[in-house]
Each structure stands twice: as structure tokens, then as C-alpha cells.
DRENGU-829201 format. One line per field, with one value per residue (C-alpha): residue in one letter; x, y, z; residue number from 1. Coordinates in steps of 0.001 Angstrom, whole numbers, plus 524288, in hexadecimal, padded with zeros to 5 digits. Example, Ala and Ser with C-alpha at 12.3 -4.5 7.8 and 13.67 -1.06 7.14 Angstrom:
REM residues 2
type	(A|S)
x	(8300C|83566)
y	(7EE6C|7FBDC)
z	(81E78|81BE4)
seq	(1|2)
REM end
This chain:
REM residues 317
type	(M|A|K|N|T|N|E|N|N|I|V|E|R|L|L|S|G|D|R|R|A|L|A|R|V|I|S|K|I|E|R|E|D|E|E|A|K|G|I|V|A|E|V|Y|P|K|T|G|N|A|I|T|I|G|F|T|G|P|P|G|V|G|K|S|S|I|I|A|K|L|V|K|L|Y|R|A|E|E|K|S|V|G|I|V|S|V|D|P|S|S|P|F|S|K|G|A|I|L|G|D|R|I|R|L|S|D|H|F|L|D|S|G|V|F|I|R|S|M|G|S|R|G|H|L|G|G|L|A|G|G|S|R|L|A|A|L|A|M|E|A|A|G|F|D|V|V|L|Y|E|T|V|G|V|G|Q|G|E|V|E|V|A|S|A|A|D|T|V|V|L|A|L|Q|P|G|S|G|D|A|V|Q|A|L|K|A|G|V|M|E|I|A|D|V|F|C|I|N|K|A|D|N|P|Q|A|K|N|M|K|S|E|V|R|Q|I|L|E|I|G|H|E|L|D|P|D|P|W|F|P|P|I|V|L|T|R|G|D|N|G|E|G|V|E|E|L|K|K|E|I|E|N|H|R|A|H|L|E|K|T|G|K|M|E|E|R|R|R|A|A|M|K|E|F|V|V|S|W|A|T|S|R|L|E|K|E|M|K|D|R|L|N|E|E|D|A|E|M|M|E|E|V|Y|K|R|R|L|D|P|I|S|A|S|E|K|I|Y|R|E|V)
x	(EA03C|EA41C|EB23B|EB105|EAA4D|EB537|EBF55|EB8BD|EB823|EC6A4|ECA0F|EC209|EC85E|ED5F3|ED3BB|ECEFF|EDBF9|ED746|EE398|EDCBA|ED7A9|EE56F|EEB09|EE09A|EE2F1|EF1A0|EEEF3|EE656|EF161|EFB0E|EF20F|EEF68|EE0F9|ED7BA|ED194|EDEB1|EDE4B|ED122|ED555|EE1EF|EDA3D|ED0ED|EDAEF|EE570|EDF8E|EE0E7|EEFB3|EFB7E|EFBA2|F04D5|F134E|F19B6|F2761|F2EC5|F3908|F4271|F4FB0|F5640|F50EA|F5639|F5913|F4EE7|F4448|F398D|F3F36|F4087|F3294|F2DBC|F3431|F2F25|F2149|F223D|F25C5|F1A43|F1105|F15BF|F10A8|F03C4|F05FF|F00D0|F0A9E|F08E7|F1462|F159F|F20DC|F2500|F2C83|F30E9|F2E4C|F2415|F1D31|F2398|F1E0C|F2107|F1D91|F2BF4|F2AAC|F2D0A|F3897|F3AE9|F3E43|F30C6|F253A|F1C0F|F1042|F155A|F1109|F08B4|EFED6|EFF10|EF2ED|EFAB0|F045F|F016A|F0C01|F0AFC|F157C|F1497|F1B9E|F1DC9|F1A9E|F0E7C|F0C72|F07F1|F0F8A|F1BD4|F2268|F1D1A|F0F45|F08C4|F105C|F0CC5|EFE53|EFF44|F0514|EFA03|EF041|EF71F|EF67F|EE7F6|EE602|EEB53|EF91D|F0180|F0E6F|F10CB|F1E03|F231C|F2DAE|F34D9|F3EA1|F4ADC|F50BE|F4C92|F43AD|F374E|F3B33|F3DA9|F2FD5|F2966|F3159|F2F73|F20B8|F2319|F24BD|F3153|F3AAF|F43B5|F4F18|F5437|F622D|F6B34|F79CC|F8415|F7B2F|F7DD1|F6F57|F71F7|F7869|F6D65|F6330|F6A8F|F6A9B|F5C13|F58C7|F52C3|F5C07|F5698|F48C3|F4C17|F4873|F4DBB|F58A0|F5884|F64B7|F5FE8|F67BF|F6E95|F7616|F7E2A|F8BFC|F8AD1|F7E1E|F8480|F8D64|F8198|F7ADF|F8690|F86A7|F7833|F79F2|F84F5|F7C85|F714C|F7A0C|F7E7F|F7052|F6CB8|F7710|F7169|F6356|F626D|F5623|F5272|F501E|F5C8F|F58D2|F5C3A|F631E|F5E41|F64F4|F5B17|F59E9|F4DDD|F4FFF|F4EDB|F48EE|F54BC|F5434|F4640|F40BF|F4ADA|F46F5|F38AA|F3C87|F4401|F383F|F2FF0|F3A23|F39DB|F2B0F|F2B6A|F356E|F2C94|F20EA|F289B|F2E88|F2239|F291A|F1F33|F1533|F1FAC|F2450|F16AD|F12FE|F1F56|F1CE8|F0EC9|F127E|F1CC5|F12B9|F08AE|F12E3|F1829|F0A88|F0711|F140F|F1205|F045F|F0927|F143D|F0AF2|F016C|F0C86|F119F|F0402|F01E2|F0F0C|F0BB3|EFE2A|EFA6A|F07D9|F0E6E|F0EC8|F155F|F1FF6|F222F|F24F7|F2EFA|F3559|F3671|F3CA1|F3163|F2D93|F36FC|F34D6|F3308|F2822|F21C6|F2270|F1CCF|F11AD|F0E1D|F0FB6|F05D6|EFC64|EFCE0)
y	(BB5B2|BBE26|BBB0C|BBFF7|BCC67|BCE84|BCC18|BD5CB|BDFD0|BDE92|BDF9D|BEC23|BF1E4|BEE0A|BF440|C00AD|C0191|BFCE7|BF9F6|BF076|BE8B2|BE882|BE386|BD8E6|BD48E|BD363|BCBA3|BC25C|BC0F2|BBDE6|BB3BC|BADDE|BAFEA|BAA0C|BB781|BBD38|BB6AB|BBCB3|BCA1C|BC9D8|BC5AB|BD12A|BDBCF|BD760|BDEC3|BEB53|BE9CF|BED24|BFBF3|BFDB1|C00DD|BF4C3|BF4F0|BE9A0|BEC9E|BE1D2|BE09D|BDACB|BDCFB|BE921|BF073|BFAD1|BF7AE|BFB5C|C08DA|C0B53|C06A9|C0FCC|C1B72|C171C|C15FE|C2422|C2892|C214A|C2685|C345A|C31C1|C2D09|C1F23|C145F|C09AB|BFB63|BF3CA|BE50A|BE184|BD35C|BCC43|BBE8B|BB8E9|BC0C6|BCDEF|BD977|BDA6F|BE873|BF024|BF2B0|BF37C|C020C|C023E|C079A|C1533|C17B6|C1A0B|C0F12|C17F8|C1F94|C1454|C0B41|C1601|C1AB3|C15D7|C16A1|C0C44|BFDFB|BF50C|BE656|BDD12|BCF08|BC273|BB7BB|BABEB|BA4D6|BAC88|BA3E6|BABFA|BACB5|BB987|BC023|BBA99|BC19B|BCE36|BCEF2|BCD4F|BD74D|BE0FF|BDE34|BE10F|BEE11|BF157|BEE0F|BF70D|C0228|C0411|C0B97|C0590|BF7E0|BF4BC|BE722|BE63B|BD955|BD590|BCE94|BCAF8|BBDC5|BB6D0|BBA99|BC8E9|BC81C|BC2B6|BCD81|BD881|BD3DD|BD5A3|BE461|BED3F|BF2C1|BEB97|BF31D|BEBDA|BF25B|BEF86|BF50B|BF7FE|BEEE6|BE30C|BDA83|BDBED|BDD90|BD03B|BC9BC|BD056|BCC0D|BBDED|BBE4D|BC3B4|BD01C|BD908|BD3BB|BD81B|BE53B|BF148|BFB71|BF9F5|C0138|C01C6|C0630|C0C5E|C1515|C1BCE|C0F50|C11AA|C0542|C094C|C0ED5|C02F2|BFA22|C0222|BFFC2|BF145|BEFBA|BF762|BEE4C|BE23F|BE856|BEBFD|BDDDE|BD94E|BE405|BDF63|BD19D|BD62F|BE3E1|BEAD2|BF90E|BFA99|BFB19|BFAB4|C0776|C06FC|C10D9|C1435|C167C|C18FA|C1379|C1B85|C28F9|C25B1|C29E3|C241E|C1EDB|C2912|C24B0|C1698|C19F2|C20D4|C14CE|C0C21|C155E|C1525|C0657|C0641|C0FFF|C074B|BFB59|C02B1|C08B0|BFBB2|BF3AC|BEB6A|BEE91|BE58C|BDB3D|BDBD0|BDB31|BCFAC|BC859|BCB5E|BC6C8|BBA5F|BB790|BB9D9|BB0AA|BA5F0|BA7EE|BA72B|B9AF0|B948F|B9769|B91C2|B8595|B83D2|B8525|B7B1B|B71A5|B72A2|B70CD|B64D7|B5F0D|B60C4|B5ACB|B5283|B4EA0|B4B2D|B3CD6|B4068|B4798|B3B51|B345C|B3EDA|B3DEE|B2F22|B3092|B298E|B35C9|B3FFB|B4E74|B52FE|B492D|B4D3B|B5BA8|B5968|B5185|B5C27|B66A7|B5F9F|B5E02|B6C46)
z	(F19D1|F2564|F2281|F1470|F1916|F22D6|F1835|F0EFA|F19E2|F1D00|F0E87|F0D24|F1939|F1479|F071B|F0DB9|F1504|F2266|F2A45|F337D|F27FA|F223C|F2F21|F2FD4|F21C8|F241B|F3091|F28AA|F1EBF|F299F|F2FA4|F2230|F24F9|F1AD7|F18C6|F149F|F0745|F03D7|F08C5|F00C1|EF4A8|EF664|EF8F8|EEF5F|EE3A4|EEB8D|EED43|EE4E4|EE629|EF1C6|EF15F|EF734|EFCF0|F030E|F0D68|F10C4|F174B|F2343|F3112|F37B8|F2B2E|F2E74|F247B|F2E08|F3064|F21C7|F1F81|F2A3D|F2398|F164E|F1BAF|F2075|F12B4|F0CAF|F1716|F141D|F0644|F0C55|F079D|F1070|F13F1|F1799|F1D5A|F1DD6|F26D4|F2563|F3006|F2C03|F3988|F40BC|F4010|F46EE|F5482|F582A|F4C02|F497C|F3AB4|F3A32|F435B|F50DC|F4C13|F466A|F4F4E|F4B7D|F4C9D|F40D4|F3827|F4053|F42F5|F34DF|F2D9B|F20F8|F258C|F283F|F2DCA|F2EC9|F33BD|F2F11|F3266|F286B|F30CE|F2C46|F1FCD|F14CE|F0B07|F134F|F1679|F0A4A|F0AAC|F15FE|F142A|F05B8|F08EC|F13FA|F0A49|F00B4|F0B92|F0E14|EFF9A|EFF6B|F0B1B|F02C7|F07DB|EFE0D|F0238|F078F|F0DA3|F109E|F1AF8|F1CAC|F2718|F227D|F1571|F1031|F0696|F0DE4|F0DB9|EFF0E|EFD57|F0536|EFF57|EF15C|EF30B|EF2DF|EE706|EECA7|EF5B2|EFED1|F04F6|F1153|F1594|F1FE7|F1F2C|F24B2|F260A|F1A40|F16E0|F0860|F0770|F0F0A|F0689|EFA66|EFF25|F0233|EF4C0|EFA5B|EF2EE|EE635|EE950|EEF9D|EE797|EF109|EFB12|F07D1|F1038|F1D6D|F287F|F1E9B|F298F|F2AF4|F2582|F1D5B|F16A7|F0A4D|F0913|F09C2|EFF41|EF64F|EF9B6|EF675|EE9D3|EE598|EE82E|EE092|ED51A|ED3BF|ED3D2|ECA23|EC07D|EC0FF|EBFC2|EB9D7|EBE3E|EBBA0|ECA42|ED256|EE0C6|EE7A9|EF4CE|EFEC8|F0BA2|F1692|F2514|F2B89|F37D4|F3198|F2451|F1C5F|F0EA5|F100E|F06A0|EFCA3|EFF37|EFCCA|EF026|EEB65|EEE8F|EE646|EDB5A|EDB3B|EDA83|ECF34|EC855|EC9D3|EC454|EB917|EB4C4|EB6CA|EC0FD|ECB9D|EC567|EC303|ED118|ED6E7|ECE56|ED26B|EE0D7|EE030|ED8ED|EE347|EEDF4|EE7C4|EE5F7|EF3CD|EF9BE|EF1F5|EF58C|F03FC|F038A|EFC77|F0630|F11C1|F0C22|F0940|F1727|F1CBD|F1438|F1826|F2676|F2512|F1957|F146B|F2137|F1D06|F1035|F17BC|F1FD7|F12FB|F0FC2|F1D37|F1BC9|F0E47|F0784|EFFE5|EFAAF|EFE22|EF006|EED74|EFA50|EF6FF|EE967|EEF45|EF8F5|EEE79|EE5B5|EF11C|EF4F4)
seq	(1|2|3|4|5|6|7|8|9|10|11|12|13|14|15|16|17|18|19|20|21|22|23|24|25|26|27|28|29|30|31|32|33|34|35|36|37|38|39|40|41|42|43|44|45|46|47|48|49|50|51|52|53|54|55|56|57|58|59|60|61|62|63|64|65|66|67|68|69|70|71|72|73|74|75|76|77|78|79|80|81|82|83|84|85|86|87|88|89|90|91|92|93|94|95|96|97|98|99|100|101|102|103|104|105|106|107|108|109|110|111|112|113|114|115|116|117|118|119|120|121|122|123|124|125|126|127|128|129|130|131|132|133|134|135|136|137|138|139|140|141|142|143|144|145|146|147|148|149|150|151|152|153|154|155|156|157|158|159|160|161|162|163|164|165|166|167|168|169|170|171|172|173|174|175|176|177|178|179|180|181|182|183|184|185|186|187|188|189|190|191|192|193|194|195|196|197|198|199|200|201|202|203|204|205|206|207|208|209|210|211|212|213|214|215|216|217|218|219|220|221|222|223|224|225|226|227|228|229|230|231|232|233|234|235|236|237|238|239|240|241|242|243|244|245|246|247|248|249|250|251|252|253|254|255|256|257|258|259|260|261|262|263|264|265|266|267|268|269|270|271|272|273|274|275|276|277|278|279|280|281|282|283|284|285|286|287|288|289|290|291|292|293|294|295|296|297|298|299|300|301|302|303|304|305|306|307|308|309|310|311|312|313|314|315|316|317)
REM end
């Protein structure tokens, strides 16, 4: 009974915007605490009103600096901002999300900004699972804007970024990033392109290169929205206002065409399937290690084929 009272109390505090309660709820999500399920179920109806933006791109491209400048613009409009920073291996240890050039106190001491770094190891829902729930907790706490930042360009990053209403892909000149992003499928889900370090002599060439790739994709799949390409500088904020404007334009486009609802439904369906798949996979592995160890011996000794074994365990689970 005490546990339920405690859970109700933390939910009330979270919904009232209590930052400590938000931090505790995200910690419970990360630990896969039993209470987390009940908390998510209670706060979920209060979500869905935030502007959500996914930032992805290779390490070292300067995403954190751009995000820091973007946060300043939102704060100037008195919008509160939550940031979920996802590291595929481990959480950042030194609070480096906003870059060395920004005094951390500018945002860390701002009650209108909440920053949480998350690792993917151990999350039931993989890279996207914990971060998606952390973002929902931020939405429930009343944050106007929720930003996802992912490190790297790969399948996990695509999952995290696609949870957002607008996806920004950050690239840097002279790195071959565009080709890597194309291979990983990130270019297909990006709504706005940001070429950072615009003072680099190769920046304009890269803009042309990205435009050519996008034009080919556009011919194959015509869409009223053609992703804009913005040149930025994370060090002095040049181009970040234009980037913010393009993010707003994309959001307006989604609302005008009715695609916002379509996109959110697709993202939530993907999340539900991903979570269920992860849970199923975990239970199957646990069963193989414990109850079905003898069956695996049969497979190793060639007395049972792997497909029959997998179908058996699938039926059991």
C-alpha cells in the first residue's frame, strides 16, 4: 500500500513539473523498476502536446553546440526544453552535451531546461526504448519542447530520431558523412539537413552534394516536403535561427497536410512493436539459458534442427 501511495505522490509531483520527481521517474525507467510501468500508464494520457525534435548525425559534427544555441532561442520565447541525449554505449560522464564553448551553468541552472543523458545498455526496448519513455516523462512534466540527441549514424539512431515529429540530420563538410548517412538510411527519415561548420571552404560543395542526393530520392518518391539544407556554425550560432525556422515550417507542413497524426501513429506503433519484440527476445534467451538447455544440446548434437527448436521455443513463450 505504501508503495502505491509513493507512486501516486511521484506521479502528482511529476505532473506538477517537479524536476526531482522527473529525475526519479527517468531513473526508474532506466533501472526497469517495476513501478515504472504504473507511472508511465498514469502519465501517458497527459502527453502528446510537446514539440519533439530528433537530432542525429556522426560524432564530432557539432550537434551539441547547435542544440545549445537552439535551446537559447526557445528559452528566449519562454518555452521550457527537455533534452534526452542518447549514447549507444554509456551515458556521458562529464555533462559535455552542450559543448565546451557554452558555460554549462547557462542551461544546467535554468529551471526551464532539463537535460538527461542515457546509455542503451540494459534497456528492454533497446536504444529507443528508455529514451522514448524518458521523453514521455518530460512531456508529462509540461516541457514545451523535447529534443532527442543521438550519437552516431546507424539503425539505433534511426529508431530514436524517428520517434520525433521533426528529424534534423547534422553533417560536416569534407567527411563523407552524407554517403554514410545514405547507407544507414538516415537520409530517408531526415526532414531538415544541417551542414555545420559553415566556415569550412567545402561547406557549399557539400550542400550541393546533399541536394543532388535528395533530388534523386525525390524523383523516386515525390513528396510535397523537400528537406531544406541549412548551413550553420555551432560556435557562434550563425544559421541556427534559420534552422529553427525550417523546423517550424516542417511542423506547419505536417499539421496542414494531416501528416502529423499519421507520423505519430506510425511512431507509436513502431515503439509498441519494438518493445514487445525486445521483451519476447529477452524471455526467449532466458528460457534457452535455463529451461531449454537440454533442447539446445539436441541441436548441438545434430539430433534436432535449429528451425524446429526455434519454433518450439516460440510456441512456449
